[in-house]
DSSP file (Angstrom, degrees, kcal/mol; ACC not computed):
  #  RESIDUE AA STRUCTURE BP1 BP2  ACC     N-H-->O    O-->H-N    N-H-->O    O-->H-N    TCO  KAPPA ALPHA  PHI   PSI    X-CA   Y-CA   Z-CA
    1    1 A X              0   0    0      0, 0.0     2,-0.6     0, 0.0     0, 0.0   0.000 360.0 360.0 360.0 135.0    0.0    0.0    0.0
    2    2 A X        -     0   0    0      2,-0.0     2,-0.4   103,-0.0   102,-0.1  -0.887 360.0-139.9-104.9 125.1    1.4    3.4   -0.9
    3    3 A X        -     0   0    0     -2,-0.6     2,-0.4   101,-0.1     0, 0.0  -0.653  20.3-173.2 -80.0 132.1    0.7    6.2    1.5
    4    4 A X        -     0   0    0     -2,-0.4     2,-0.3   101,-0.1   101,-0.1  -0.980  22.3-122.7-127.6 141.1   -0.1    9.6    0.0
    5    5 A X        -     0   0    0     -2,-0.4     2,-0.5   101,-0.2   100,-0.0  -0.598  20.5-152.8 -79.2 141.2   -0.5   12.9    1.8
    6    6 A X        -     0   0    0     -2,-0.3     2,-0.8     0, 0.0    -2,-0.0  -0.969   8.1-168.6-117.1 128.4   -3.8   14.7    1.4
    7    7 A X    >   +     0   0    0     -2,-0.5     3,-1.3     1,-0.1     4,-0.3  -0.822   6.6 179.6-111.8  89.9   -3.9   18.4    1.8
    8    8 A X  T 3  S+     0   0    0     -2,-0.8     4,-0.2     1,-0.2     3,-0.2   0.701  77.8  49.2 -66.4 -20.3   -7.5   19.3    2.0
    9    9 A X  T 3> S+     0   0    0      1,-0.2     4,-2.7     2,-0.1    -1,-0.2   0.293  78.5 102.1-104.6   5.5   -7.0   23.0    2.3
   10   10 A X  H <> S+     0   0    0     -3,-1.3     4,-1.9     1,-0.2    -1,-0.2   0.921  86.2  41.2 -58.4 -48.3   -4.6   23.5   -0.5
   11   11 A X  H  > S+     0   0    0     -4,-0.3     4,-2.6    -3,-0.2    -1,-0.2   0.853 111.5  58.3 -63.4 -37.0   -7.0   25.0   -2.9
   12   12 A X  H  > S+     0   0    0     -4,-0.2     4,-2.5     2,-0.2    -2,-0.2   0.921 106.2  48.3 -58.7 -47.9   -8.6   27.0   -0.1
   13   13 A X  H  X S+     0   0    0     -4,-2.7     4,-2.7     1,-0.2     5,-0.2   0.962 110.2  51.8 -60.1 -49.9   -5.2   28.8    0.7
   14   14 A X  H  X S+     0   0    0     -4,-1.9     4,-2.2     1,-0.2    -2,-0.2   0.898 110.1  48.9 -58.4 -42.0   -4.6   29.5   -3.0
   15   15 A X  H  X S+     0   0    0     -4,-2.6     4,-2.2     2,-0.2    -1,-0.2   0.907 111.8  48.4 -56.6 -47.3   -8.1   31.1   -3.2
   16   16 A X  H  X S+     0   0    0     -4,-2.5     4,-2.1     1,-0.2    -2,-0.2   0.863 110.0  52.1 -63.6 -36.9   -7.5   33.2   -0.1
   17   17 A X  H  X S+     0   0    0     -4,-2.7     4,-2.7     2,-0.2     5,-0.2   0.935 111.3  48.2 -60.7 -50.3   -4.1   34.3   -1.4
   18   18 A X  H  X S+     0   0    0     -4,-2.2     4,-2.1    -5,-0.2    -2,-0.2   0.897 111.1  49.6 -58.8 -43.2   -5.8   35.4   -4.7
   19   19 A X  H  X S+     0   0    0     -4,-2.2     4,-2.5     2,-0.2    -1,-0.2   0.871 111.7  48.0 -68.9 -36.1   -8.5   37.3   -2.9
   20   20 A X  H  X S+     0   0    0     -4,-2.1     4,-2.7     2,-0.2     5,-0.2   0.911 111.3  50.6 -68.4 -39.5   -6.0   39.2   -0.7
   21   21 A X  H  X S+     0   0    0     -4,-2.7     4,-2.0     2,-0.2    -2,-0.2   0.906 111.2  48.6 -61.6 -40.5   -3.9   40.1   -3.8
   22   22 A X  H  X S+     0   0    0     -4,-2.1     4,-2.7    -5,-0.2     5,-0.3   0.932 110.5  52.0 -68.1 -44.5   -7.0   41.4   -5.5
   23   23 A X  H  X S+     0   0    0     -4,-2.5     4,-2.8     1,-0.2     5,-0.3   0.954 112.2  44.8 -50.8 -51.7   -8.0   43.4   -2.3
   24   24 A X  H  X S+     0   0    0     -4,-2.7     4,-1.7     1,-0.2     5,-0.5   0.892 112.5  52.7 -68.3 -33.4   -4.5   45.1   -2.2
   25   25 A X  H  < S+     0   0    0     -4,-2.0    -1,-0.2    -5,-0.2    -2,-0.2   0.954 115.6  39.4 -64.0 -50.7   -4.6   45.8   -5.9
   26   26 A X  H  < S+     0   0    0     -4,-2.7    -2,-0.2     1,-0.2    -1,-0.2   0.890 118.8  45.0 -70.5 -38.8   -8.0   47.5   -5.8
   27   27 A X  H  < S-     0   0    0     -4,-2.8    -1,-0.2    -5,-0.3    -2,-0.2   0.685 100.4-134.5 -81.1 -19.3   -7.5   49.3   -2.5
   28   28 A X  S  < S+     0   0    0     -4,-1.7     2,-0.3    -5,-0.3    53,-0.2   0.680  73.8  66.2  78.4  16.6   -4.0   50.5   -3.5
   29   29 A X  S    S-     0   0    0     -5,-0.5     2,-0.7    -6,-0.2    -2,-0.2  -0.979  93.3 -86.1-157.6 164.7   -2.4   49.6   -0.2
   30   30 A X        +     0   0    0     -2,-0.3     3,-0.1     1,-0.2     4,-0.0  -0.653  42.0 169.5 -76.0 115.2   -1.5   46.7    2.0
   31   31 A X        +     0   0    0     -2,-0.7     2,-0.4     1,-0.2    -1,-0.2   0.665  64.9  39.1-101.7 -22.5   -4.5   46.0    4.0
   32   32 A X  S    S-     0   0    0    -12,-0.1    -1,-0.2     2,-0.0    -8,-0.0  -0.994  90.7-107.8-127.4 133.1   -3.4   42.7    5.5
   33   33 A X    >   -     0   0    0     -2,-0.4     3,-1.5     1,-0.2     4,-0.3  -0.276  29.7-124.3 -55.0 145.3    0.1   41.8    6.7
   34   34 A X  G >  S+     0   0    0      1,-0.3     3,-0.6     2,-0.1    82,-0.2   0.754 105.9  60.4 -66.7 -23.2    1.7   39.3    4.2
   35   35 A X  G >  S+     0   0    0      1,-0.2     3,-1.7     2,-0.1    -1,-0.3   0.470  74.4  93.0 -90.0   3.3    2.3   36.8    7.1
   36   36 A X  G <  S+     0   0    0     -3,-1.5    -1,-0.2     1,-0.3    -2,-0.1   0.877 107.3  19.3 -64.6 -30.7   -1.3   36.3    8.1
   37   37 A X  G <  S+     0   0    0     -3,-0.6    -1,-0.3    -4,-0.3    -2,-0.1  -0.186 103.5 155.7-119.2  37.5   -1.7   33.3    5.9
   38   38 A X    X>  -     0   0    0     -3,-1.7     3,-1.2     1,-0.1     4,-0.8  -0.020  59.5-111.5 -72.6 168.6    2.1   32.7    5.6
   39   39 A X  T 34 S+     0   0    0      1,-0.2     4,-0.4    10,-0.2    -1,-0.1   0.587 107.5  81.5 -68.7 -10.5    4.0   29.6    4.8
   40   40 A X  T 34 S+     0   0    0      1,-0.2    -1,-0.2     2,-0.2     3,-0.2   0.776  92.2  51.8 -65.1 -23.1    5.3   29.6    8.3
   41   41 A X  T <4 S-     0   0    0     -3,-1.2    -1,-0.2     1,-0.2    -2,-0.2   0.952 138.4  -9.0 -78.0 -49.5    2.0   28.1    9.3
   42   42 A X     X  +     0   0    0     -4,-0.8     4,-2.7     1,-0.1     5,-0.2  -0.617  67.4 173.0-149.5  80.5    1.8   25.2    6.8
   43   43 A X  H  > S+     0   0    0     -4,-0.4     4,-2.4     1,-0.2     5,-0.4   0.853  80.4  52.0 -66.3 -35.1    4.7   25.5    4.2
   44   44 A X  H  4 S+     0   0    0      2,-0.2    -1,-0.2     1,-0.2   -37,-0.0   0.870 113.3  43.1 -68.8 -31.8    4.0   22.1    2.6
   45   45 A X  H  4 S+     0   0    0      1,-0.1    -2,-0.2    -6,-0.1    -1,-0.2   0.961 118.5  44.3 -77.3 -46.3    0.4   22.8    2.1
   46   46 A X  H  < S-     0   0    0     -4,-2.7    -2,-0.2    -7,-0.1    -3,-0.2   0.888  85.9-153.7 -65.1 -42.2    0.9   26.4    0.9
   47   47 A X     <  +     0   0    0     -4,-2.4    -3,-0.1    -5,-0.2    -4,-0.1   0.797  41.2 152.3  71.1  24.9    3.9   25.6   -1.4
   48   48 A X        -     0   0    0     -5,-0.4     2,-0.2     1,-0.1    -1,-0.2  -0.322  45.7-105.5 -86.9 171.3    5.1   29.1   -1.0
   49   49 A X        -     0   0    0     37,-0.1     2,-0.4    -2,-0.1   -10,-0.2  -0.592  28.0-117.8 -89.7 152.0    8.6   30.5   -1.2
   50   50 A X  E     -A   65   0A   0     15,-0.6    15,-2.6    -2,-0.2     2,-0.4  -0.746  36.7-161.9 -90.3 145.5   10.6   31.6    1.7
   51   51 A X  E     -A   64   0A   0     -2,-0.4     2,-0.4    13,-0.2    13,-0.2  -0.969  17.3-163.4-136.1 142.1   11.5   35.3    1.7
   52   52 A X  E     -A   63   0A   0     11,-2.6    11,-2.0    -2,-0.4     2,-0.5  -0.958   8.0-162.3-113.3 139.6   13.9   37.6    3.4
   53   53 A X  E     -A   62   0A   0     -2,-0.4     2,-0.3     9,-0.2     9,-0.2  -0.995  14.5-172.6-124.4 125.2   13.4   41.4    3.4
   54   54 A X  E     -A   61   0A   0      7,-3.5     7,-2.4    -2,-0.5     2,-0.6  -0.882  22.6-138.7-122.0 148.0   16.5   43.5    4.2
   55   55 A X  E     +A   60   0A   0     -2,-0.3     2,-0.6     5,-0.2     5,-0.2  -0.926  21.5 178.2-103.2 112.2   17.1   47.2    4.8
   56   56 A X  E >   -A   59   0A   0      3,-3.2     3,-1.8    -2,-0.6     2,-0.6  -0.768  52.7 -92.8-118.4  83.8   20.4   48.4    3.1
   57   57 A X  T 3  S+     0   0    0     -2,-0.6    -1,-0.1     1,-0.3     0, 0.0  -0.258 116.0  11.8  51.5 -94.7   20.7   52.1    3.8
   58   58 A X  T 3  S+     0   0    0     -2,-0.6    85,-2.5    -3,-0.1     2,-0.3   0.284 127.2  52.0-101.0  13.7   19.0   53.6    0.7
   59   59 A X  E <   -AB  56 142A   0     -3,-1.8    -3,-3.2    83,-0.3     2,-0.4  -0.987  65.8-134.6-146.7 155.6   17.4   50.4   -0.7
   60   60 A X  E     -AB  55 141A   0     81,-2.3    81,-3.1    -2,-0.3     2,-0.4  -0.881  22.6-157.8-106.8 138.5   15.2   47.4    0.3
   61   61 A X  E     -AB  54 140A   0     -7,-2.4    -7,-3.5    -2,-0.4     2,-0.5  -0.987   4.0-163.6-126.3 132.9   16.3   44.0   -0.9
   62   62 A X  E     -AB  53 139A   0     77,-2.5    77,-2.5    -2,-0.4     2,-0.5  -0.968   4.1-170.9-117.4 114.7   14.0   41.1   -1.2
   63   63 A X  E     -AB  52 138A   0    -11,-2.0   -11,-2.6    -2,-0.5     2,-0.4  -0.918   7.9-177.2-107.9 126.9   15.4   37.6   -1.5
   64   64 A X  E     -AB  51 137A   0     73,-3.2    73,-2.8    -2,-0.5     2,-0.6  -0.975  22.4-138.6-128.3 130.9   13.1   34.7   -2.4
   65   65 A X  E     +AB  50 136A   0    -15,-2.6   -15,-0.6    -2,-0.4    71,-0.2  -0.791  26.3 169.1 -87.4 121.2   13.8   31.0   -2.6
   66   66 A X    >   -     0   0    0     69,-4.2     3,-1.5    -2,-0.6   -17,-0.1  -0.600  14.9-169.9-128.9  69.2   12.0   29.6   -5.6
   67   67 A X  T 3  S+     0   0    0      1,-0.3     3,-0.1    -2,-0.2    68,-0.1  -0.277  72.2  15.8 -67.1 144.1   13.5   26.1   -6.0
   68   68 A X  T 3  S+     0   0    0      1,-0.3    23,-0.3    22,-0.0    -1,-0.3   0.312  97.9 122.7  77.9 -12.7   12.5   24.3   -9.2
   69   69 A X    <   -     0   0    0     -3,-1.5     2,-0.3    21,-0.1    -1,-0.3  -0.512  54.8-137.8 -79.5 150.6   11.4   27.5  -10.9
   70   70 A X    >   -     0   0    0     19,-0.4     3,-1.9    -2,-0.2     4,-0.4  -0.829  23.6-116.7-104.6 151.7   12.8   28.8  -14.2
   71   71 A X  G >  S+     0   0    0     -2,-0.3     3,-1.4     1,-0.3    -1,-0.1   0.849 113.8  57.1 -55.4 -39.1   13.6   32.5  -14.7
   72   72 A X  G 3  S+     0   0    0      1,-0.3    -1,-0.3     3,-0.0    -3,-0.0   0.681 104.8  51.8 -67.3 -17.0   11.0   32.7  -17.5
   73   73 A X  G <  S+     0   0    0     -3,-1.9    16,-0.9    16,-0.0     2,-0.4   0.445  89.6  92.1 -98.2   3.1    8.3   31.5  -15.2
   74   74 A X  E <   -D   88   0B   0     -3,-1.4     2,-0.4    -4,-0.4    14,-0.2  -0.802  51.7-174.4-101.9 134.0    8.9   34.0  -12.4
   75   75 A X  E     -D   87   0B   0     12,-2.9    12,-2.8    -2,-0.4     2,-0.4  -0.981   3.0-169.4-125.5 135.8    6.9   37.3  -12.4
   76   76 A X  E     +D   86   0B   0     -2,-0.4     2,-0.3    10,-0.2    10,-0.2  -0.991   7.8 176.3-127.1 144.8    7.4   40.2   -9.9
   77   77 A X  E     -D   85   0B   0      8,-2.2     8,-3.1    -2,-0.4     2,-0.9  -0.992  29.9-134.4-149.1 131.8    5.1   43.2   -9.5
   78   78 A X  E     -D   84   0B   0     -2,-0.3     6,-0.2     6,-0.2     3,-0.1  -0.821  20.0-172.7 -88.4 108.5    4.9   46.2   -7.2
   79   79 A X  E     -     0   0B   0      4,-2.1     2,-0.3    -2,-0.9    -1,-0.2   0.936  69.9 -22.3 -66.5 -48.8    1.3   46.3   -6.2
   80   80 A X  E >  S-D   83   0B   0      3,-1.2     3,-1.9    -3,-0.1    -1,-0.2  -0.895  89.9 -70.3-149.3 179.9    1.8   49.5   -4.5
   81   81 A X  T 3  S+     0   0    0      1,-0.3    42,-2.9    -2,-0.3    63,-0.2   0.599 131.5  27.1 -54.8 -14.3    4.7   51.5   -3.0
   82   82 A X  T 3  S+     0   0    0     40,-0.2    37,-3.1     1,-0.1     2,-0.4   0.191 109.2  76.7-134.2  22.4    5.1   49.0    0.0
   83   83 A X  E <   -DE  80 118B   0     -3,-1.9    -4,-2.1    35,-0.2    -3,-1.2  -0.961  52.9-169.9-139.8 119.4    3.7   45.7   -1.4
   84   84 A X  E     -DE  78 117B   0     33,-2.8    33,-3.6    -2,-0.4     2,-0.5  -0.846   9.1-153.4-107.7 144.2    5.5   43.3   -3.8
   85   85 A X  E     -DE  77 116B   0     -8,-3.1    -8,-2.2    -2,-0.4     2,-0.5  -0.965   9.8-171.4-112.5 126.9    3.8   40.3   -5.5
   86   86 A X  E     +DE  76 115B   0     29,-2.9    29,-3.5    -2,-0.5     2,-0.3  -0.986  13.8 169.7-116.8 125.3    6.1   37.4   -6.5
   87   87 A X  E     +DE  75 114B   0    -12,-2.8   -12,-2.9    -2,-0.5     2,-0.3  -0.961   3.7 160.6-134.5 157.1    4.5   34.6   -8.6
   88   88 A X  E     -DE  74 113B   0     25,-2.3    25,-2.1    -2,-0.3     2,-0.5  -0.989  32.2-129.5-163.7 166.0    5.7   31.7  -10.5
   89   89 A X  E     - E   0 112B   0    -16,-0.9     2,-0.7    -2,-0.3   -19,-0.4  -0.947  16.7-159.6-130.7 112.8    4.7   28.5  -12.0
   90   90 A X  E     - E   0 111B   0     21,-2.8    21,-3.5    -2,-0.5     2,-0.3  -0.824  15.9-147.0 -93.0 111.8    6.8   25.3  -11.1
   91   91 A X        -     0   0    0     -2,-0.7     2,-0.5   -23,-0.3    -2,-0.0  -0.590  15.5-122.2 -82.1 141.1    6.2   22.7  -13.8
   92   92 A X        -     0   0    0     -2,-0.3     2,-0.5     2,-0.0    -1,-0.1  -0.668  27.3-157.9 -77.2 128.3    6.3   19.1  -12.6
   93   93 A X        -     0   0    0     -2,-0.5     2,-0.4     0, 0.0     0, 0.0  -0.902   6.9-167.5-106.0 138.9    9.0   17.2  -14.5
   94   94 A X        -     0   0    0     -2,-0.5     2,-0.1     4,-0.0     3,-0.1  -0.980  16.8-129.5-127.4 144.3    8.8   13.4  -14.8
   95   95 A X    >   -     0   0    0     -2,-0.4     3,-2.0     1,-0.1     2,-0.3  -0.382  46.1 -77.5 -77.7 161.4   11.5   11.1  -15.9
   96   96 A X  T 3  S+     0   0    0      1,-0.3    -1,-0.1    -2,-0.1     3,-0.1  -0.457 120.3  11.9 -62.4 125.2   10.8    8.5  -18.5
   97   97 A X  T 3  S+     0   0    0      1,-0.3     2,-0.3    -2,-0.3    -1,-0.3   0.319  95.9 128.9  91.3  -4.6    9.0    5.6  -17.0
   98   98 A X    <   +     0   0    0     -3,-2.0    -1,-0.3     2,-0.0     2,-0.3  -0.633  32.1 178.0 -85.9 141.6    8.3    7.4  -13.7
   99   99 A X    >   -     0   0    0     -2,-0.3     3,-1.9    -3,-0.1     4,-0.3  -0.874  43.2-101.4-138.6 164.8    4.7    7.5  -12.5
  100  100 A X  G >  S+     0   0    0     -2,-0.3     3,-1.5     1,-0.3    -1,-0.0   0.812 116.1  63.2 -59.4 -30.2    2.8    8.8   -9.4
  101  101 A X  G 3  S+     0   0    0      1,-0.3    -1,-0.3     3,-0.0    -3,-0.0   0.514  86.3  75.0 -79.3  -0.4    2.7    5.5   -7.7
  102  102 A X  G <  S+     0   0    0     -3,-1.9     2,-0.3  -100,-0.0    -1,-0.3   0.685  80.0  91.6 -75.7 -18.3    6.5    5.4   -7.6
  103  103 A X    <   +     0   0    0     -3,-1.5     3,-0.2    -4,-0.3    -3,-0.0  -0.586  43.6 176.6 -85.7 134.2    6.4    8.0   -4.7
  104  104 A X  S    S+     0   0    0      1,-0.4     2,-0.4    -2,-0.3    -1,-0.2   0.791  85.9  14.4 -92.9 -42.9    6.3    7.0   -1.0
  105  105 A X        -     0   0    0   -101,-0.1    -1,-0.4  -103,-0.0     2,-0.4  -0.998  64.8-178.9-130.5 135.9    6.4   10.7    0.1
  106  106 A X        +     0   0    0     -2,-0.4  -101,-0.2    -3,-0.2    -3,-0.0  -0.902  20.6 148.2-137.6 106.1    5.8   13.7   -2.1
  107  107 A X        +     0   0    0     -2,-0.4     2,-0.2     2,-0.1    -1,-0.1   0.591  42.1 102.3-113.7 -17.2    6.2   17.0   -0.3
  108  108 A X        -     0   0    0      1,-0.0     2,-0.4   -61,-0.0   -64,-0.0  -0.502  64.7-142.1 -64.3 131.6    7.5   19.2   -3.2
  109  109 A X        -     0   0    0     -2,-0.2     2,-0.3   -61,-0.1    -2,-0.1  -0.803  17.4-172.9-100.6 139.4    4.7   21.3   -4.6
  110  110 A X        +     0   0    0     -2,-0.4     2,-0.3   -21,-0.0   -19,-0.2  -0.787  42.6  52.2-121.2 169.4    4.3   22.1   -8.3
  111  111 A X  E    S-E   90   0B   0    -21,-3.5   -21,-2.8    -2,-0.3     2,-0.2  -0.735  93.7 -10.7 110.3-161.5    1.9   24.5  -10.0
  112  112 A X  E     -E   89   0B   0     -2,-0.3     2,-0.3   -23,-0.2   -23,-0.2  -0.505  57.3-177.2 -76.6 145.5    1.2   28.2   -9.5
  113  113 A X  E     -E   88   0B   0    -25,-2.1   -25,-2.3    -2,-0.2     2,-0.4  -0.990   5.5-176.3-142.6 138.5    2.5   30.0   -6.5
  114  114 A X  E     -E   87   0B   0     -2,-0.3     2,-0.4   -27,-0.2   -27,-0.2  -0.999   1.7-172.8-138.7 136.7    1.9   33.6   -5.4
  115  115 A X  E     -E   86   0B   0    -29,-3.5   -29,-2.9    -2,-0.4     2,-0.5  -0.995  11.8-152.6-130.6 129.4    3.4   35.5   -2.4
  116  116 A X  E     -E   85   0B   0     -2,-0.4     2,-0.5   -31,-0.2   -31,-0.2  -0.883  14.6-163.7 -97.4 128.5    2.6   38.9   -1.3
  117  117 A X  E     -E   84   0B   0    -33,-3.6   -33,-2.8    -2,-0.5     2,-0.4  -0.940   9.8-149.1-119.7 114.7    5.3   40.7    0.5
  118  118 A X  E     -E   83   0B   0     -2,-0.5     2,-0.3   -35,-0.2   -35,-0.2  -0.651  16.9-149.5 -79.0 128.9    4.8   43.8    2.7
  119  119 A X        -     0   0    0    -37,-3.1     4,-0.0    -2,-0.4   -57,-0.0  -0.688  18.0-123.1 -95.9 153.4    7.8   46.0    2.6
  120  120 A X  S    S+     0   0    0     -2,-0.3     2,-0.3     2,-0.0    -1,-0.1   0.662  89.3   9.1 -74.5 -11.9    8.7   48.1    5.7
  121  121 A X  S    S-     0   0    0    -40,-0.1     2,-0.2   -39,-0.0    -2,-0.1  -0.920  95.0 -71.3-150.9 172.0    8.6   51.4    3.8
  122  122 A X        -     0   0    0     -2,-0.3    22,-2.5    22,-0.1     2,-0.3  -0.487  47.1-171.1 -71.0 139.8    7.7   52.8    0.5
  123  123 A X  E     -C  143   0A   0    -42,-2.9     2,-0.3    20,-0.3    20,-0.2  -0.822  18.7-121.9-122.1 162.9    9.9   52.0   -2.5
  124  124 A X  E     -C  142   0A   0     18,-2.4    18,-0.6    -2,-0.3    20,-0.0  -0.819   6.1-145.0-104.3 147.0   10.1   53.2   -6.1
  125  125 A X  E >  S+     0   0A   0     -2,-0.3     3,-0.9    16,-0.1     2,-0.1   0.675  77.8  90.0 -83.6 -15.7    9.7   51.0   -9.2
  126  126 A X  E 3  S+     0   0A   0      1,-0.2    16,-0.5    16,-0.1    -2,-0.2  -0.454  92.8  18.8 -74.0 151.5   12.2   53.1  -11.1
  127  127 A X  E 3  S+     0   0A   0      1,-0.2     2,-0.4    -2,-0.1    -1,-0.2   0.845  90.2 148.9  55.4  34.3   15.8   52.0  -10.8
  128  128 A X  E <   -     0   0A   0     -3,-0.9     2,-0.4    13,-0.1    -1,-0.2  -0.783  27.3-166.2 -94.9 142.1   14.7   48.5   -9.6
  129  129 A X  E     -C  140   0A   0     11,-1.9    11,-3.0    -2,-0.4     2,-0.3  -0.956   5.2-171.7-129.1 147.9   16.9   45.6  -10.4
  130  130 A X  E     -C  139   0A   0     -2,-0.4     2,-0.3     9,-0.2     9,-0.2  -0.992   2.1-173.6-145.4 132.7   16.1   41.9  -10.2
  131  131 A X  E     -C  138   0A   0      7,-2.8     7,-2.8    -2,-0.3     2,-0.4  -0.919   5.4-165.4-124.9 150.3   18.3   38.9  -10.6
  132  132 A X  E     +C  137   0A   0     -2,-0.3     2,-0.4     5,-0.2     5,-0.2  -0.952  21.3 155.3-137.7 114.5   17.4   35.1  -10.7
  133  133 A X  E >   -C  136   0A   0      3,-2.3     3,-1.2    -2,-0.4    -2,-0.0  -0.964  65.3  -8.3-146.9 131.7   20.1   32.5  -10.3
  134  134 A X  T 3  S-     0   0    0     -2,-0.4     3,-0.1     1,-0.2    -1,-0.1   0.842 128.7 -51.9  53.7  38.7   20.0   28.9   -9.0
  135  135 A X  T 3  S+     0   0    0      1,-0.2   -69,-4.2   -66,-0.2     2,-0.5   0.544 113.4 116.4  83.6   7.2   16.4   29.2   -7.9
  136  136 A X  E <   -BC  65 133A   0     -3,-1.2    -3,-2.3   -71,-0.2     2,-0.5  -0.945  48.7-158.3-116.7 126.0   17.0   32.3   -5.9
  137  137 A X  E     -BC  64 132A   0    -73,-2.8   -73,-3.2    -2,-0.5     2,-0.4  -0.873   8.3-172.8-101.4 127.8   15.3   35.7   -6.8
  138  138 A X  E     -BC  63 131A   0     -7,-2.8    -7,-2.8    -2,-0.5     2,-0.4  -0.989   1.2-172.5-127.3 125.6   16.9   38.9   -5.5
  139  139 A X  E     -BC  62 130A   0    -77,-2.5   -77,-2.5    -2,-0.4     2,-0.5  -0.972   6.9-160.6-117.5 126.9   15.1   42.3   -6.0
  140  140 A X  E     -BC  61 129A   0    -11,-3.0   -11,-1.9    -2,-0.4     2,-0.4  -0.949  12.5-176.5-108.3 120.1   16.7   45.7   -5.2
  141  141 A X  E     -B   60   0A   0    -81,-3.1   -81,-2.3    -2,-0.5     2,-0.4  -0.932  24.0-126.9-116.9 139.9   14.3   48.7   -4.7
  142  142 A X  E     -BC  59 124A   0    -18,-0.6   -18,-2.4   -16,-0.5   -83,-0.3  -0.697  34.0-112.2 -80.1 134.8   15.2   52.3   -4.0
  143  143 A X  E     - C   0 123A   0    -85,-2.5   -20,-0.3    -2,-0.4     2,-0.2  -0.343  38.8-102.6 -64.5 145.4   13.6   53.7   -1.0
  144  144 A X        -     0   0    0    -22,-2.5   -22,-0.1   -63,-0.2    -1,-0.1  -0.503  22.2-157.1 -72.0 138.2   11.0   56.4   -1.9
  145  145 A X        +     0   0    0     -2,-0.2     2,-0.5     2,-0.1    -1,-0.1   0.570  68.3  94.7 -92.1  -9.7   12.2   59.9   -1.3
  146  146 A X  S    S-     0   0    0      1,-0.0     2,-0.3   -24,-0.0   -24,-0.1  -0.689  75.9-131.4 -85.1 126.0    8.7   61.1   -1.1
  147  147 A X        -     0   0    0     -2,-0.5     2,-0.4     2,-0.0    -2,-0.1  -0.549  20.0-155.4 -72.7 137.6    7.3   61.4    2.3
  148  148 A X        +     0   0    0     -2,-0.3   -26,-0.0   -26,-0.0     2,-0.0  -0.905  57.7   5.9-116.0 148.1    3.8   59.8    2.7
  149  149 A X        +     0   0    0     -2,-0.4     2,-0.2     1,-0.1    -2,-0.0  -0.108  67.8 156.7  74.6 179.4    1.4   60.9    5.3
  150  150 A X        -     0   0    0      2,-0.0     2,-0.3    -2,-0.0    -1,-0.1  -0.814  45.6 -53.3 148.1 178.6    2.0   63.8    7.6
  151  151 A X        -     0   0    0     -2,-0.2     2,-0.6     1,-0.0    -2,-0.0  -0.594  41.3-151.8 -81.9 139.9    0.3   66.4    9.9
  152  152 A X        -     0   0    0     -2,-0.3     2,-0.0     2,-0.0    -2,-0.0  -0.957  18.6-131.5-112.9 116.3   -2.5   68.5    8.4
  153  153 A X        -     0   0    0     -2,-0.6     2,-0.5     1,-0.1     0, 0.0  -0.371  15.0-132.5 -71.2 150.4   -2.9   71.8   10.0
  154  154 A X              0   0    0      1,-0.1    -1,-0.1    -2,-0.0    -2,-0.0  -0.880 360.0 360.0 -97.6 123.1   -6.3   72.9   11.1
  155  155 A X              0   0    0     -2,-0.5    -1,-0.1     0, 0.0    -2,-0.0   0.508 360.0 360.0 -89.1 360.0   -7.4   76.4   10.2
């Protein structure tokens, strides 16, 4: 008998992620912290990438692990000045003669993945650079020089 893991909430998590991304796009700002449904809760179920966000003086650096993804399948988008969306499609590759019944344990996830990352401050999409090497995405954003928010004097 072959044991297979069943992840009953996998499609539910994907649907929730899509709804959150749509809300952030329509509202123009991050309304929910990126980690509320994060992969820290159930990484195998979510199939998301691990992300580091760093502060380097005048820039923000986001590093994401996307094992198994190809550069052509990775998309990054700045939803608003403080929210980044990383998406990719990891295709399942099978060797000749390999079939699903050959697996005893299968934890690697294939298919579409989307991750919303809240940045600690506003960034600009100009002068942004991104590299992808050996399954690691690295994105450099310049911090926004424009102040957002502030005190409004009452007359």
